[in-house]
N, C-alpha and C positions, 0 to 999 in steps of 0.2 A: 504493499500499500502506501502511496507516495506520501510525504511530508506535506504536499498541498492539498491531501484531501480534509486535514484538521483545521487549514488555516482558510478564514474569510476570502473570496475570491477579490476584493478589493475593501479596502479601508477609506472611511472616510472621517472627516474631524479636523481639528485645527493643524493637527500634526503632518497631514498630507497636502500641503500647500506646494503650488508650482512658484517658479521663480517669478514670470513675469505679476503676477498678483501681488507678490511680497514687496517687488523692486518699485509698484506703482503705490502702495501704502505703508510708507515707513511708520506709520503712526500704531502698525500692528507689532513692531519688533522696536521701536525706539522710543526713549523716555527723558524729557529734558526733565533735570533735578532743577529744584527750586532754590533760592537765595537762602532761605530757612533751613532744607535739608542741607546744604553745602556747609553751611554754619553748623550744624549739628556734627555733621561728620569731621571738619575742623576741630571742633570743642573736643571731641571723644579723642582724636589722635593725638591732641595736645597733652591730653589729660593723661591717657596710657603711657606717651614716650616720657612724663615727667618721671612716673616711677622706676625707668631704668630697665623695666623686662624687657625680653627679647622678643621682636615682633613675631617670630613665629608662634609665640606661645596666647596669643592674643585671642580670647574665648568671648562668646556672646557677652557674658556676665561683665568682662572688662571695657565693654566698649559698648557705651550707652547711647540709645538713639531713642528718645522718648518719644517721634512722631514718626520717624523712617522705620523702626524695627517692624512694626504691621505689615507696611507697606513692602517689604523685604521677605516678608512670609508669604503674601499674594504672588511677588514675583517668582519665588521657587514653587509655588502651585503653578503659575505662568508656564515655566519652563518645564514642568514635569507631565504637566496635563494640555496646557496650550499648544503653542506652535513651535518652541524649544527655543525660542531665541528671543535675547532682548538685550539692548545697548544702553547704557544710562550715561546721560550725555551733561557736560556742562561743568565737570571738576578742573578748578583752575590752575592747572599744575605749575604756571610759571608764578605762580605765588609760594611753592612749596619747595623744602628741599628733599630729598630723596627719602628720608627716613618718614618723612610725613605724609607723601604719596603712598609709600610702601604700608603703614600703619594704616591708611582710611581704607586703602585694598583688600589688605589682610582684615580688617574690623568689618567691612562690608561681607566678606567670603564666610566669617564667623557666624554672621546671621543667618546665610542661606545653608551653611552645613560644617563640617569639620575637613581641615585642611589636610591632602596625605602627599607622600614624598613623590616627586617628579622624575629622580632619577636615583642610581646607586648612590650619590653622595648623600642623601635626606634632604635635598631640597625643597622645602613646601613654598617659598617664593622662587618662583621659574624666571629667567631671564632669557626673553625670544630675540635672539641677534646674531648678525652673522658675524663667526669669529674665523672664518677662513676655513671650516672644515669642508669634506668632500661628500658629497652624497654615495660617491663611490666607494667611500670606507664603510666598513661593516661594521664598526664599531662606533661610528658616527651617528648623531639624529638629524633630521633633514632641517630642523628650526633653527639649527645651527649654521646653516648656509643662507646664500642670498638666491637660492634658486628657486624654482617653481616646484612646490609640494605636491601632493595629489589630494584628492577628496580622503579623508582618514579619520578616526575616533581616536580619543585619548583614553587612559587606562585608569579613568574613575568617571562617578554618574555626572559630573559638572566638569565643566572647562572654564575658565575665565580668563580675560586679557585686559589689564590697562594700558593704554598707547601713551608710552613717556615720549616720545618723538617718532614723527611718522617717516618714511624714507624720503630722498630726492623726488625717486619716480618709481612708480609701481606698488606692488605690498598690498594689493587690494585683498580683503577678506571675502571667501565666497564659500556660500552654504548652500547645500540640498538637502532633501528628506530622504531618509533611507524608505519611509512608508511609501513616498512616492514613486521613487526607484522601485520598489515591490510590485506597485499597482500597474507600472508600464511593463516589467518582464512578465508578470502575471497576462498581461491581456496580450503580449505579443512574442515572446518566448517562454514557456512555463516549463518546458524540458530545461531549460539552464537555471533558469532560476532555481529548482529542485536541487541542482548540484551545488548549492551556495550555500546550503543547510549540512552538509558534509565537513566534517573536521578539517581543516587545511592548516597547515603550519606555517607560522608567524615569526619572524626573526626576532629575538631578544635583544639584538645589539647589543653584546656583551656584559648586558645588565642582568644577571643570573641569582636568582635566588637560589640558597644551601639547598643542595640535593635535585636540582632541578636540571631538566635537558637546556640548553641554549635555545631553544625555540618553544612556542606552545603549539598546540593545533585545536583551537576553536573556531567553530564554524564562523564564516561571515555574517550570517543572520541566523538566527534563535528562536524558536517558538515555545515559550514557557508559562503556563499559567494566565493565558490569556493577551499575551504581550508579545511582540515583534521585537527584537532586539538587534543591533548590530555591532560589530565588532570588526574592524578593518583597516588595513594599510598594505598597499597592493607593494609598493618597494620591500617593505619587510617581509611580505609572501615570496617576492621574488628571492630573496636574498636567502630565504632559509632553505632555499634547495641546494645550498652549497653544504648540507648536513647530510650524510649518508645514511643516516638511520631519518632523518624527515620524510613523511609520505610522500611520494611524488605525484607532482600535478601532471594528470592526464591532460590529452589534448580536449577533453568534452571539459574539463575544469578551467582549463584556461580561458575556451572558447566563455564560458559563464563569467569569467573574471572581467574580462575584455569588455562585456557586453553592460556588466555593472559601471565599469569606468565610463563607457558610451555614457550609458544613461546618465551617470553623475556629471559627466561633462556636457548635457544637453541643455543649451540655453532654455528651454522650455520648462525645464525643473529646475536649475540654479538660479542664483542672484549674489551680485556682490556689494559689498559697502567698503569705501575707505575711510578706515578708522581716524580720526583725530585725537591730536592731544587731548590726554582727560576723558575720553570715552573708555567705559568700561562695556566690553560684550561677554556675554554670558551663553554657552550653548550646552545643550543637553546632549550627551554624548550616545545615550541608547536608541535615540531614532532620528538622528542628524549627522551628518557629517562635515568637518570643512576642511579647507584650503586655503591656500596663499599664493598668489603670483609671486613670479621672479621680481626683484627691485634692484634698484641702482640706489648707491647710498651717497650721502654726502663724502665728499672730501674730509672736512672738520671732523674729527674723531668726537668732539663734544655734540653734534649735531645728527648723528650716526643712528638709522633705526631700531628701536629698543624699548619692547614691550616686557610688562609683568607678567606673569603667568599663575596661575591657581588652579590645581586640582581639588573638588570638592567631594565627598560622601555626604549625600542628602539624608535627611530622616524621612520617613513618609514615602520613600521612594518603592518602585516597583521590585519583585523578586527578579533573579537572574539563577539562569542553570546552574548546575554544579561543574560544569566545563570553565566557566569562568573564573574559577578558583585559581586554574593555571596563572592566570593574570594577577587578579586581584587580593589572592592571599586568601581572605577572608569574604563570603559574600553576604556577613551579616549588613542588615540595613543600616545605613548610617557608619557602620567601623570597615569600611570595604575600598578597594581601589589604593593603587601608588604603586610603586617599583620597592620593594625590600628586599636588599642583600645582607648578607652575614656581617658587613660592615658599615652598613646604613645607621647616621645618626640623624635625626631629624632635627633641621635649622634653617634660617632665613635670610641667607646671606646678602646685604644691600647692595653688592657688586657682582 
């Protein structure tokens, strides 16, 4: 019996959006912070920083937001049950030092969920910028380059970005709904779609938990307790084939992956946005994929493209199948996700 016989033929609802309609209605995924909300964030950051505590240890209780807190609860619901995307615009970063920007971002994150490690070094506050890495290096991560990424998910319930400095040219943020990709493939090539529910090897890129293989074997699509969830990074799927004991990709699986990529890159499905300085973007990883176009940076090191990143585990989220333990460690709601190895120690570096 095909897995597709257990899943609806088509999904409707806010997460099954199409690119042109999202591009035409930014009010569905963007919210301007008010002066009062910005003042609340600034005061909370100032109060926390005065304690001298590490920014990586901020909790919701440490970061008092009298009026904005309830709105962030609503935002979390929008991300989990709505269209899965939101940008908060308006932070005046030119008024802040690096520590204040980081404290505000981590404080907002603490109201949405629990920050988890983004790499083997234990960084809960990530830095997205070109460090001269090569995408051909199997121990590098794509976000450390200036090259075009590809549509992918991150290893947490929610990914957040704070734009500190945009690039000189390019670096557009791209988004696509995995639900809409499913709908298109179900209608046009169900035989290929069914193959995406098979376990497929994904390279860990050298960040290997103790006792684990250097790759994971998680299906790109999973159907579990009434939810369709996506886990996908094509470059890392391709590079996992370097391991002799990784499951081999058949020609049929490659065709299915190619069709998934073709749908993700269809302008009728995806849309793009240029993040401005001070924008906080949040994307729900279980039904949305994100990407970034290549970019040209400023010659002045102080002006080069730089974003903070958070990976967050969310309370009251969906359940995930057992196979996600390969990447998430635990699949306990509110305490899952991130990259943990033998020597990982959680902290929030400012540089």
